[in-house]
C-alpha positions as CSV (number, residue, x, y, z in Angstrom):
1,M,70.2,-11.7,11.8
2,T,67.6,-14.3,11.1
3,R,67.1,-15.8,7.8
4,F,63.8,-13.9,7.4
5,S,65.5,-10.6,8.2
6,I,68.2,-11.2,5.6
7,S,65.6,-12.0,3.0
8,A,63.5,-8.9,3.9
9,V,66.6,-6.7,3.6
10,A,67.5,-8.3,0.3
11,A,64.0,-7.8,-1.0
12,A,63.9,-4.2,0.1
13,L,67.3,-3.6,-1.6
14,A,66.1,-5.2,-4.8
15,L,62.9,-3.1,-4.9
16,T,64.9,0.1,-4.2
17,V,67.1,-0.7,-7.2
18,A,64.3,-1.7,-9.5
19,A,61.9,1.2,-8.7
20,P,63.5,3.8,-10.9
21,A,63.6,1.4,-13.9
22,F,59.9,0.6,-13.3
23,A,59.1,4.3,-13.2
24,D,61.0,4.9,-16.4
25,Q,59.1,2.1,-18.1
26,L,55.8,3.7,-17.0
27,A,56.9,7.1,-18.3
28,S,57.9,5.5,-21.6
29,K,54.6,3.7,-22.0
30,A,52.8,7.0,-21.2
31,G,54.9,8.9,-23.7
32,V,56.4,11.4,-21.2
33,A,59.8,12.2,-19.9
34,P,61.0,10.1,-16.9
35,G,61.1,11.8,-13.5
36,V,58.3,14.3,-14.2
37,Y,55.3,12.5,-13.0
38,S,54.7,10.2,-10.0
39,D,54.0,6.5,-10.5
40,A,50.4,7.1,-9.5
41,Q,50.1,9.9,-12.1
42,L,51.7,7.7,-14.8
43,V,49.3,4.8,-14.1
44,E,46.3,7.2,-14.2
45,L,47.7,8.8,-17.4
46,I,48.1,5.4,-19.1
47,N,44.6,4.4,-18.1
48,A,43.2,7.8,-19.4
49,Q,45.0,7.3,-22.7
50,A,43.6,3.7,-23.0
51,D,40.1,5.0,-22.3
52,D,40.6,7.9,-24.8
53,N,39.8,10.3,-22.0
54,T,41.4,13.4,-23.5
55,L,40.2,15.7,-20.8
56,R,41.8,13.6,-18.0
57,V,45.0,13.2,-20.1
58,S,45.2,17.0,-20.5
59,Q,44.6,17.6,-16.8
60,I,47.4,15.2,-15.8
61,L,49.9,16.5,-18.5
62,G,49.1,20.1,-17.5
63,N,49.7,19.5,-13.8
64,P,52.9,17.4,-13.3
65,A,53.2,18.6,-9.7
66,G,49.9,16.8,-9.0
67,V,48.5,19.8,-7.1
68,T,44.7,19.5,-6.6
69,F,42.9,22.8,-7.2
70,S,39.7,23.6,-5.4
71,S,36.8,25.2,-7.2
72,S,35.5,26.8,-4.0
73,N,36.7,30.2,-2.6
């Protein structure tokens, strides 16, 4: 293995180990239980809370699966 390959593997391993802790921190900041929402949902929730967008906060909290509903039939 080259020096770059070893560094890349080490970096990937570090990110894999750190990812759950980061997600838990996001969940804590958003005020929700860890493991329920995706990282993207958590970031969106935190932003909606900061903007005092209660409608968007309710939409995210009411749909942890992240399913998008269509209004057309």
